[in-house]
mmCIF entry with sequence, helices, sheets and N, C-alpha, C, O atoms, coordinates in Angstrom:
data_MODEL
# 
_entry.id   MODEL 
# 
_entity.id                         1 
_entity.type                       polymer 
_entity.pdbx_number_of_molecules   1 
# 
_entity_poly.entity_id                      1 
_entity_poly.type                           'polypeptide(L)' 
_entity_poly.nstd_linkage                   no 
_entity_poly.nstd_monomer                   no 
_entity_poly.pdbx_seq_one_letter_code       
;(UNK)(UNK)(UNK)(UNK)(UNK)(UNK)(UNK)(UNK)(UNK)(UNK)(UNK)(UNK)(UNK)(UNK)(UNK)(UNK)
(UNK)(UNK)(UNK)(UNK)(UNK)(UNK)(UNK)(UNK)(UNK)(UNK)(UNK)(UNK)(UNK)(UNK)(UNK)(UNK)
(UNK)(UNK)(UNK)(UNK)(UNK)(UNK)(UNK)(UNK)(UNK)(UNK)(UNK)
;
_entity_poly.pdbx_seq_one_letter_code_can   XXXXXXXXXXXXXXXXXXXXXXXXXXXXXXXXXXXXXXXXXXX 
_entity_poly.pdbx_strand_id                 A 
# 
loop_
_entity_poly_seq.entity_id 
_entity_poly_seq.num 
_entity_poly_seq.mon_id 
_entity_poly_seq.hetero 
1 1  UNK n 
1 2  UNK n 
1 3  UNK n 
1 4  UNK n 
1 5  UNK n 
1 6  UNK n 
1 7  UNK n 
1 8  UNK n 
1 9  UNK n 
1 10 UNK n 
1 11 UNK n 
1 12 UNK n 
1 13 UNK n 
1 14 UNK n 
1 15 UNK n 
1 16 UNK n 
1 17 UNK n 
1 18 UNK n 
1 19 UNK n 
1 20 UNK n 
1 21 UNK n 
1 22 UNK n 
1 23 UNK n 
1 24 UNK n 
1 25 UNK n 
1 26 UNK n 
1 27 UNK n 
1 28 UNK n 
1 29 UNK n 
1 30 UNK n 
1 31 UNK n 
1 32 UNK n 
1 33 UNK n 
1 34 UNK n 
1 35 UNK n 
1 36 UNK n 
1 37 UNK n 
1 38 UNK n 
1 39 UNK n 
1 40 UNK n 
1 41 UNK n 
1 42 UNK n 
1 43 UNK n 
# 
_struct_asym.id          A 
_struct_asym.entity_id   1 
# 
_struct_sheet.id               AA1 
_struct_sheet.type             ? 
_struct_sheet.number_strands   5 
_struct_sheet.details          ? 
# 
loop_
_struct_sheet_order.sheet_id 
_struct_sheet_order.range_id_1 
_struct_sheet_order.range_id_2 
_struct_sheet_order.offset 
_struct_sheet_order.sense 
AA1 1 2 ? anti-parallel 
AA1 2 3 ? anti-parallel 
AA1 3 4 ? anti-parallel 
AA1 4 5 ? anti-parallel 
# 
loop_
_struct_sheet_range.sheet_id 
_struct_sheet_range.id 
_struct_sheet_range.beg_label_comp_id 
_struct_sheet_range.beg_label_asym_id 
_struct_sheet_range.beg_label_seq_id 
_struct_sheet_range.pdbx_beg_PDB_ins_code 
_struct_sheet_range.end_label_comp_id 
_struct_sheet_range.end_label_asym_id 
_struct_sheet_range.end_label_seq_id 
_struct_sheet_range.pdbx_end_PDB_ins_code 
_struct_sheet_range.beg_auth_comp_id 
_struct_sheet_range.beg_auth_asym_id 
_struct_sheet_range.beg_auth_seq_id 
_struct_sheet_range.end_auth_comp_id 
_struct_sheet_range.end_auth_asym_id 
_struct_sheet_range.end_auth_seq_id 
AA1 1 UNK A 3  ? UNK A 7  ? UNK A 3  UNK A 7  
AA1 2 UNK A 10 ? UNK A 13 ? UNK A 10 UNK A 13 
AA1 3 UNK A 23 ? UNK A 28 ? UNK A 23 UNK A 28 
AA1 4 UNK A 31 ? UNK A 36 ? UNK A 31 UNK A 36 
AA1 5 UNK A 41 ? UNK A 42 ? UNK A 41 UNK A 42 
# 
loop_
_atom_site.group_PDB 
_atom_site.id 
_atom_site.type_symbol 
_atom_site.label_atom_id 
_atom_site.label_alt_id 
_atom_site.label_comp_id 
_atom_site.label_asym_id 
_atom_site.label_entity_id 
_atom_site.label_seq_id 
_atom_site.pdbx_PDB_ins_code 
_atom_site.Cartn_x 
_atom_site.Cartn_y 
_atom_site.Cartn_z 
_atom_site.occupancy 
_atom_site.B_iso_or_equiv 
_atom_site.pdbx_formal_charge 
_atom_site.auth_seq_id 
_atom_site.auth_comp_id 
_atom_site.auth_asym_id 
_atom_site.auth_atom_id 
_atom_site.pdbx_PDB_model_num 
ATOM 1   N N  . UNK A 1 1  ? 141.409 43.525 4.324  1.00 0.00 ? 1  UNK A N  1 
ATOM 2   C CA . UNK A 1 1  ? 142.031 44.118 3.130  1.00 0.00 ? 1  UNK A CA 1 
ATOM 3   C C  . UNK A 1 1  ? 141.466 43.407 1.929  1.00 0.00 ? 1  UNK A C  1 
ATOM 4   O O  . UNK A 1 1  ? 141.464 42.176 1.907  1.00 0.00 ? 1  UNK A O  1 
ATOM 5   N N  . UNK A 1 2  ? 140.983 44.124 0.918  1.00 0.00 ? 2  UNK A N  1 
ATOM 6   C CA . UNK A 1 2  ? 140.367 43.527 -0.268 1.00 0.00 ? 2  UNK A CA 1 
ATOM 7   C C  . UNK A 1 2  ? 141.392 42.687 -1.068 1.00 0.00 ? 2  UNK A C  1 
ATOM 8   O O  . UNK A 1 2  ? 142.547 43.087 -1.213 1.00 0.00 ? 2  UNK A O  1 
ATOM 9   N N  . UNK A 1 3  ? 140.971 41.568 -1.563 1.00 0.00 ? 3  UNK A N  1 
ATOM 10  C CA . UNK A 1 3  ? 141.846 40.716 -2.337 1.00 0.00 ? 3  UNK A CA 1 
ATOM 11  C C  . UNK A 1 3  ? 141.696 41.102 -3.835 1.00 0.00 ? 3  UNK A C  1 
ATOM 12  O O  . UNK A 1 3  ? 140.587 41.108 -4.369 1.00 0.00 ? 3  UNK A O  1 
ATOM 13  N N  . UNK A 1 4  ? 142.793 41.413 -4.477 1.00 0.00 ? 4  UNK A N  1 
ATOM 14  C CA . UNK A 1 4  ? 142.801 41.791 -5.892 1.00 0.00 ? 4  UNK A CA 1 
ATOM 15  C C  . UNK A 1 4  ? 142.970 40.560 -6.772 1.00 0.00 ? 4  UNK A C  1 
ATOM 16  O O  . UNK A 1 4  ? 142.313 40.453 -7.807 1.00 0.00 ? 4  UNK A O  1 
ATOM 17  N N  . UNK A 1 5  ? 143.845 39.618 -6.377 1.00 0.00 ? 5  UNK A N  1 
ATOM 18  C CA . UNK A 1 5  ? 144.126 38.442 -7.114 1.00 0.00 ? 5  UNK A CA 1 
ATOM 19  C C  . UNK A 1 5  ? 144.557 37.291 -6.212 1.00 0.00 ? 5  UNK A C  1 
ATOM 20  O O  . UNK A 1 5  ? 145.095 37.492 -5.123 1.00 0.00 ? 5  UNK A O  1 
ATOM 21  N N  . UNK A 1 6  ? 144.311 36.115 -6.685 1.00 0.00 ? 6  UNK A N  1 
ATOM 22  C CA . UNK A 1 6  ? 144.684 34.867 -5.982 1.00 0.00 ? 6  UNK A CA 1 
ATOM 23  C C  . UNK A 1 6  ? 145.138 33.868 -7.020 1.00 0.00 ? 6  UNK A C  1 
ATOM 24  O O  . UNK A 1 6  ? 144.350 33.459 -7.873 1.00 0.00 ? 6  UNK A O  1 
ATOM 25  N N  . UNK A 1 7  ? 146.409 33.463 -6.960 1.00 0.00 ? 7  UNK A N  1 
ATOM 26  C CA . UNK A 1 7  ? 146.984 32.501 -7.897 1.00 0.00 ? 7  UNK A CA 1 
ATOM 27  C C  . UNK A 1 7  ? 148.091 31.741 -7.249 1.00 0.00 ? 7  UNK A C  1 
ATOM 28  O O  . UNK A 1 7  ? 148.905 32.311 -6.521 1.00 0.00 ? 7  UNK A O  1 
ATOM 29  N N  . UNK A 1 8  ? 148.135 30.420 -7.510 1.00 0.00 ? 8  UNK A N  1 
ATOM 30  C CA . UNK A 1 8  ? 149.204 29.551 -6.944 1.00 0.00 ? 8  UNK A CA 1 
ATOM 31  C C  . UNK A 1 8  ? 149.439 29.757 -5.470 1.00 0.00 ? 8  UNK A C  1 
ATOM 32  O O  . UNK A 1 8  ? 150.566 29.640 -4.988 1.00 0.00 ? 8  UNK A O  1 
ATOM 33  N N  . UNK A 1 9  ? 148.384 30.061 -4.758 1.00 0.00 ? 9  UNK A N  1 
ATOM 34  C CA . UNK A 1 9  ? 148.498 30.306 -3.298 1.00 0.00 ? 9  UNK A CA 1 
ATOM 35  C C  . UNK A 1 9  ? 149.026 31.641 -2.883 1.00 0.00 ? 9  UNK A C  1 
ATOM 36  O O  . UNK A 1 9  ? 149.233 31.907 -1.698 1.00 0.00 ? 9  UNK A O  1 
ATOM 37  N N  . UNK A 1 10 ? 149.248 32.501 -3.884 1.00 0.00 ? 10 UNK A N  1 
ATOM 38  C CA . UNK A 1 10 ? 149.736 33.885 -3.600 1.00 0.00 ? 10 UNK A CA 1 
ATOM 39  C C  . UNK A 1 10 ? 148.505 34.796 -3.587 1.00 0.00 ? 10 UNK A C  1 
ATOM 40  O O  . UNK A 1 10 ? 147.704 34.772 -4.521 1.00 0.00 ? 10 UNK A O  1 
ATOM 41  N N  . UNK A 1 11 ? 148.355 35.621 -2.499 1.00 0.00 ? 11 UNK A N  1 
ATOM 42  C CA . UNK A 1 11 ? 147.255 36.534 -2.423 1.00 0.00 ? 11 UNK A CA 1 
ATOM 43  C C  . UNK A 1 11 ? 147.758 37.918 -2.552 1.00 0.00 ? 11 UNK A C  1 
ATOM 44  O O  . UNK A 1 11 ? 148.650 38.310 -1.801 1.00 0.00 ? 11 UNK A O  1 
ATOM 45  N N  . UNK A 1 12 ? 147.225 38.709 -3.489 1.00 0.00 ? 12 UNK A N  1 
ATOM 46  C CA . UNK A 1 12 ? 147.548 40.082 -3.679 1.00 0.00 ? 12 UNK A CA 1 
ATOM 47  C C  . UNK A 1 12 ? 146.418 40.946 -3.102 1.00 0.00 ? 12 UNK A C  1 
ATOM 48  O O  . UNK A 1 12 ? 145.258 40.828 -3.497 1.00 0.00 ? 12 UNK A O  1 
ATOM 49  N N  . UNK A 1 13 ? 146.792 41.816 -2.158 1.00 0.00 ? 13 UNK A N  1 
ATOM 50  C CA . UNK A 1 13 ? 145.797 42.676 -1.490 1.00 0.00 ? 13 UNK A CA 1 
ATOM 51  C C  . UNK A 1 13 ? 146.204 44.140 -1.503 1.00 0.00 ? 13 UNK A C  1 
ATOM 52  O O  . UNK A 1 13 ? 147.389 44.471 -1.481 1.00 0.00 ? 13 UNK A O  1 
ATOM 53  N N  . UNK A 1 14 ? 145.195 45.017 -1.540 1.00 0.00 ? 14 UNK A N  1 
ATOM 54  C CA . UNK A 1 14 ? 145.514 46.427 -1.557 1.00 0.00 ? 14 UNK A CA 1 
ATOM 55  C C  . UNK A 1 14 ? 144.324 47.232 -0.968 1.00 0.00 ? 14 UNK A C  1 
ATOM 56  O O  . UNK A 1 14 ? 143.157 46.949 -1.240 1.00 0.00 ? 14 UNK A O  1 
ATOM 57  N N  . UNK A 1 15 ? 144.679 48.244 -0.152 1.00 0.00 ? 15 UNK A N  1 
ATOM 58  C CA . UNK A 1 15 ? 143.656 49.174 0.335  1.00 0.00 ? 15 UNK A CA 1 
ATOM 59  C C  . UNK A 1 15 ? 143.633 50.371 -0.600 1.00 0.00 ? 15 UNK A C  1 
ATOM 60  O O  . UNK A 1 15 ? 144.690 50.791 -1.071 1.00 0.00 ? 15 UNK A O  1 
ATOM 61  N N  . UNK A 1 16 ? 142.489 50.923 -0.880 1.00 0.00 ? 16 UNK A N  1 
ATOM 62  C CA . UNK A 1 16 ? 142.405 52.071 -1.753 1.00 0.00 ? 16 UNK A CA 1 
ATOM 63  C C  . UNK A 1 16 ? 142.768 53.367 -1.062 1.00 0.00 ? 16 UNK A C  1 
ATOM 64  O O  . UNK A 1 16 ? 143.124 54.342 -1.724 1.00 0.00 ? 16 UNK A O  1 
ATOM 65  N N  . UNK A 1 17 ? 142.680 53.396 0.324  1.00 0.00 ? 17 UNK A N  1 
ATOM 66  C CA . UNK A 1 17 ? 142.940 54.564 1.088  1.00 0.00 ? 17 UNK A CA 1 
ATOM 67  C C  . UNK A 1 17 ? 143.977 54.333 2.109  1.00 0.00 ? 17 UNK A C  1 
ATOM 68  O O  . UNK A 1 17 ? 143.791 54.782 3.240  1.00 0.00 ? 17 UNK A O  1 
ATOM 69  N N  . UNK A 1 18 ? 145.059 53.673 1.826  1.00 0.00 ? 18 UNK A N  1 
ATOM 70  C CA . UNK A 1 18 ? 146.121 53.281 2.750  1.00 0.00 ? 18 UNK A CA 1 
ATOM 71  C C  . UNK A 1 18 ? 147.229 54.383 2.806  1.00 0.00 ? 18 UNK A C  1 
ATOM 72  O O  . UNK A 1 18 ? 147.208 55.343 2.035  1.00 0.00 ? 18 UNK A O  1 
ATOM 73  N N  . UNK A 1 19 ? 148.122 54.216 3.680  1.00 0.00 ? 19 UNK A N  1 
ATOM 74  C CA . UNK A 1 19 ? 149.229 55.215 3.836  1.00 0.00 ? 19 UNK A CA 1 
ATOM 75  C C  . UNK A 1 19 ? 150.141 55.298 2.583  1.00 0.00 ? 19 UNK A C  1 
ATOM 76  O O  . UNK A 1 19 ? 150.154 54.391 1.751  1.00 0.00 ? 19 UNK A O  1 
ATOM 77  N N  . UNK A 1 20 ? 150.886 56.391 2.479  1.00 0.00 ? 20 UNK A N  1 
ATOM 78  C CA . UNK A 1 20 ? 151.785 56.593 1.392  1.00 0.00 ? 20 UNK A CA 1 
ATOM 79  C C  . UNK A 1 20 ? 153.048 55.785 1.632  1.00 0.00 ? 20 UNK A C  1 
ATOM 80  O O  . UNK A 1 20 ? 153.317 55.496 2.798  1.00 0.00 ? 20 UNK A O  1 
ATOM 81  N N  . UNK A 1 21 ? 153.833 55.398 0.675  1.00 0.00 ? 21 UNK A N  1 
ATOM 82  C CA . UNK A 1 21 ? 153.597 55.487 -0.737 1.00 0.00 ? 21 UNK A CA 1 
ATOM 83  C C  . UNK A 1 21 ? 152.610 54.420 -1.236 1.00 0.00 ? 21 UNK A C  1 
ATOM 84  O O  . UNK A 1 21 ? 152.374 53.426 -0.549 1.00 0.00 ? 21 UNK A O  1 
ATOM 85  N N  . UNK A 1 22 ? 152.039 54.625 -2.423 1.00 0.00 ? 22 UNK A N  1 
ATOM 86  C CA . UNK A 1 22 ? 151.103 53.620 -3.004 1.00 0.00 ? 22 UNK A CA 1 
ATOM 87  C C  . UNK A 1 22 ? 151.809 52.196 -3.046 1.00 0.00 ? 22 UNK A C  1 
ATOM 88  O O  . UNK A 1 22 ? 152.942 52.079 -3.514 1.00 0.00 ? 22 UNK A O  1 
ATOM 89  N N  . UNK A 1 23 ? 151.149 51.204 -2.578 1.00 0.00 ? 23 UNK A N  1 
ATOM 90  C CA . UNK A 1 23 ? 151.754 49.829 -2.483 1.00 0.00 ? 23 UNK A CA 1 
ATOM 91  C C  . UNK A 1 23 ? 150.703 48.763 -2.489 1.00 0.00 ? 23 UNK A C  1 
ATOM 92  O O  . UNK A 1 23 ? 149.512 49.040 -2.350 1.00 0.00 ? 23 UNK A O  1 
ATOM 93  N N  . UNK A 1 24 ? 151.153 47.530 -2.653 1.00 0.00 ? 24 UNK A N  1 
ATOM 94  C CA . UNK A 1 24 ? 150.249 46.382 -2.465 1.00 0.00 ? 24 UNK A CA 1 
ATOM 95  C C  . UNK A 1 24 ? 150.988 45.355 -1.652 1.00 0.00 ? 24 UNK A C  1 
ATOM 96  O O  . UNK A 1 24 ? 152.213 45.394 -1.528 1.00 0.00 ? 24 UNK A O  1 
ATOM 97  N N  . UNK A 1 25 ? 150.224 44.430 -1.097 1.00 0.00 ? 25 UNK A N  1 
ATOM 98  C CA . UNK A 1 25 ? 150.771 43.346 -0.246 1.00 0.00 ? 25 UNK A CA 1 
ATOM 99  C C  . UNK A 1 25 ? 150.614 42.038 -0.991 1.00 0.00 ? 25 UNK A C  1 
ATOM 100 O O  . UNK A 1 25 ? 149.559 41.775 -1.567 1.00 0.00 ? 25 UNK A O  1 
ATOM 101 N N  . UNK A 1 26 ? 151.635 41.225 -0.988 1.00 0.00 ? 26 UNK A N  1 
ATOM 102 C CA . UNK A 1 26 ? 151.612 39.866 -1.602 1.00 0.00 ? 26 UNK A CA 1 
ATOM 103 C C  . UNK A 1 26 ? 151.851 38.897 -0.424 1.00 0.00 ? 26 UNK A C  1 
ATOM 104 O O  . UNK A 1 26 ? 152.855 38.999 0.281  1.00 0.00 ? 26 UNK A O  1 
ATOM 105 N N  . UNK A 1 27 ? 150.916 37.963 -0.230 1.00 0.00 ? 27 UNK A N  1 
ATOM 106 C CA . UNK A 1 27 ? 151.013 36.988 0.850  1.00 0.00 ? 27 UNK A CA 1 
ATOM 107 C C  . UNK A 1 27 ? 151.114 35.562 0.282  1.00 0.00 ? 27 UNK A C  1 
ATOM 108 O O  . UNK A 1 27 ? 150.407 35.195 -0.657 1.00 0.00 ? 27 UNK A O  1 
ATOM 109 N N  . UNK A 1 28 ? 152.011 34.780 0.881  1.00 0.00 ? 28 UNK A N  1 
ATOM 110 C CA . UNK A 1 28 ? 152.124 33.383 0.517  1.00 0.00 ? 28 UNK A CA 1 
ATOM 111 C C  . UNK A 1 28 ? 152.426 32.625 1.812  1.00 0.00 ? 28 UNK A C  1 
ATOM 112 O O  . UNK A 1 28 ? 153.527 32.731 2.352  1.00 0.00 ? 28 UNK A O  1 
ATOM 113 N N  . UNK A 1 29 ? 151.455 31.865 2.304  1.00 0.00 ? 29 UNK A N  1 
ATOM 114 C CA . UNK A 1 29 ? 151.630 31.165 3.560  1.00 0.00 ? 29 UNK A CA 1 
ATOM 115 C C  . UNK A 1 29 ? 151.908 32.148 4.680  1.00 0.00 ? 29 UNK A C  1 
ATOM 116 O O  . UNK A 1 29 ? 151.109 33.048 4.942  1.00 0.00 ? 29 UNK A O  1 
ATOM 117 N N  . UNK A 1 30 ? 153.054 31.972 5.344  1.00 0.00 ? 30 UNK A N  1 
ATOM 118 C CA . UNK A 1 30 ? 153.426 32.865 6.497  1.00 0.00 ? 30 UNK A CA 1 
ATOM 119 C C  . UNK A 1 30 ? 154.250 34.005 6.059  1.00 0.00 ? 30 UNK A C  1 
ATOM 120 O O  . UNK A 1 30 ? 154.692 34.765 6.920  1.00 0.00 ? 30 UNK A O  1 
ATOM 121 N N  . UNK A 1 31 ? 154.522 34.218 4.730  1.00 0.00 ? 31 UNK A N  1 
ATOM 122 C CA . UNK A 1 31 ? 155.399 35.274 4.245  1.00 0.00 ? 31 UNK A CA 1 
ATOM 123 C C  . UNK A 1 31 ? 154.532 36.416 3.692  1.00 0.00 ? 31 UNK A C  1 
ATOM 124 O O  . UNK A 1 31 ? 153.424 36.205 3.200  1.00 0.00 ? 31 UNK A O  1 
ATOM 125 N N  . UNK A 1 32 ? 155.071 37.604 3.793  1.00 0.00 ? 32 UNK A N  1 
ATOM 126 C CA . UNK A 1 32 ? 154.375 38.817 3.287  1.00 0.00 ? 32 UNK A CA 1 
ATOM 127 C C  . UNK A 1 32 ? 155.463 39.729 2.621  1.00 0.00 ? 32 UNK A C  1 
ATOM 128 O O  . UNK A 1 32 ? 156.547 39.944 3.164  1.00 0.00 ? 32 UNK A O  1 
ATOM 129 N N  . UNK A 1 33 ? 155.114 40.231 1.451  1.00 0.00 ? 33 UNK A N  1 
ATOM 130 C CA . UNK A 1 33 ? 155.990 41.133 0.705  1.00 0.00 ? 33 UNK A CA 1 
ATOM 131 C C  . UNK A 1 33 ? 155.152 42.391 0.427  1.00 0.00 ? 33 UNK A C  1 
ATOM 132 O O  . UNK A 1 33 ? 154.017 42.289 -0.038 1.00 0.00 ? 33 UNK A O  1 
ATOM 133 N N  . UNK A 1 34 ? 155.700 43.548 0.705  1.00 0.00 ? 34 UNK A N  1 
ATOM 134 C CA . UNK A 1 34 ? 155.044 44.820 0.430  1.00 0.00 ? 34 UNK A CA 1 
ATOM 135 C C  . UNK A 1 34 ? 155.805 45.488 -0.726 1.00 0.00 ? 34 UNK A C  1 
ATOM 136 O O  . UNK A 1 34 ? 157.005 45.740 -0.620 1.00 0.00 ? 34 UNK A O  1 
ATOM 137 N N  . UNK A 1 35 ? 155.093 45.775 -1.834 1.00 0.00 ? 35 UNK A N  1 
ATOM 138 C CA . UNK A 1 35 ? 155.712 46.269 -3.039 1.00 0.00 ? 35 UNK A CA 1 
ATOM 139 C C  . UNK A 1 35 ? 155.199 47.687 -3.323 1.00 0.00 ? 35 UNK A C  1 
ATOM 140 O O  . UNK A 1 35 ? 153.996 47.903 -3.468 1.00 0.00 ? 35 UNK A O  1 
ATOM 141 N N  . UNK A 1 36 ? 156.119 48.643 -3.399 1.00 0.00 ? 36 UNK A N  1 
ATOM 142 C CA . UNK A 1 36 ? 155.758 50.016 -3.822 1.00 0.00 ? 36 UNK A CA 1 
ATOM 143 C C  . UNK A 1 36 ? 155.518 50.094 -5.294 1.00 0.00 ? 36 UNK A C  1 
ATOM 144 O O  . UNK A 1 36 ? 156.209 49.447 -6.080 1.00 0.00 ? 36 UNK A O  1 
ATOM 145 N N  . UNK A 1 37 ? 154.492 50.922 -5.697 1.00 0.00 ? 37 UNK A N  1 
ATOM 146 C CA . UNK A 1 37 ? 154.054 50.897 -7.062 1.00 0.00 ? 37 UNK A CA 1 
ATOM 147 C C  . UNK A 1 37 ? 154.845 51.899 -7.922 1.00 0.00 ? 37 UNK A C  1 
ATOM 148 O O  . UNK A 1 37 ? 155.173 51.586 -9.066 1.00 0.00 ? 37 UNK A O  1 
ATOM 149 N N  . UNK A 1 38 ? 155.156 53.087 -7.401 1.00 0.00 ? 38 UNK A N  1 
ATOM 150 C CA . UNK A 1 38 ? 155.788 54.124 -8.219 1.00 0.00 ? 38 UNK A CA 1 
ATOM 151 C C  . UNK A 1 38 ? 156.873 54.816 -7.402 1.00 0.00 ? 38 UNK A C  1 
ATOM 152 O O  . UNK A 1 38 ? 156.567 55.713 -6.616 1.00 0.00 ? 38 UNK A O  1 
ATOM 153 N N  . UNK A 1 39 ? 158.112 54.428 -7.564 1.00 0.00 ? 39 UNK A N  1 
ATOM 154 C CA . UNK A 1 39 ? 158.678 53.449 -8.408 1.00 0.00 ? 39 UNK A CA 1 
ATOM 155 C C  . UNK A 1 39 ? 158.510 52.065 -7.785 1.00 0.00 ? 39 UNK A C  1 
ATOM 156 O O  . UNK A 1 39 ? 158.282 51.929 -6.582 1.00 0.00 ? 39 UNK A O  1 
ATOM 157 N N  . UNK A 1 40 ? 158.629 51.031 -8.641 1.00 0.00 ? 40 UNK A N  1 
ATOM 158 C CA . UNK A 1 40 ? 158.469 49.664 -8.119 1.00 0.00 ? 40 UNK A CA 1 
ATOM 159 C C  . UNK A 1 40 ? 159.655 49.328 -7.230 1.00 0.00 ? 40 UNK A C  1 
ATOM 160 O O  . UNK A 1 40 ? 160.793 49.253 -7.692 1.00 0.00 ? 40 UNK A O  1 
ATOM 161 N N  . UNK A 1 41 ? 159.361 49.120 -5.894 1.00 0.00 ? 41 UNK A N  1 
ATOM 162 C CA . UNK A 1 41 ? 160.389 48.818 -4.940 1.00 0.00 ? 41 UNK A CA 1 
ATOM 163 C C  . UNK A 1 41 ? 159.834 47.829 -3.909 1.00 0.00 ? 41 UNK A C  1 
ATOM 164 O O  . UNK A 1 41 ? 158.619 47.735 -3.735 1.00 0.00 ? 41 UNK A O  1 
ATOM 165 N N  . UNK A 1 42 ? 160.670 47.131 -3.263 1.00 0.00 ? 42 UNK A N  1 
ATOM 166 C CA . UNK A 1 42 ? 160.244 46.286 -2.141 1.00 0.00 ? 42 UNK A CA 1 
ATOM 167 C C  . UNK A 1 42 ? 160.368 47.107 -0.882 1.00 0.00 ? 42 UNK A C  1 
ATOM 168 O O  . UNK A 1 42 ? 161.444 47.625 -0.581 1.00 0.00 ? 42 UNK A O  1 
ATOM 169 N N  . UNK A 1 43 ? 159.247 47.240 -0.114 1.00 0.00 ? 43 UNK A N  1 
ATOM 170 C CA . UNK A 1 43 ? 159.278 48.007 1.083  1.00 0.00 ? 43 UNK A CA 1 
ATOM 171 C C  . UNK A 1 43 ? 159.441 47.083 2.263  1.00 0.00 ? 43 UNK A C  1 
ATOM 172 O O  . UNK A 1 43 ? 159.492 47.542 3.404  1.00 0.00 ? 43 UNK A O  1 
# 
């Protein structure tokens, strides 16, 4: 998965052709958060 941003140990990743709804993944150590883009929601 391509890395969009890396800061304070948090990695933001997104696929351009992933499943709906549009979202990105935020990783920090062993934790992962998936965030919907429109509307902004935690998936």
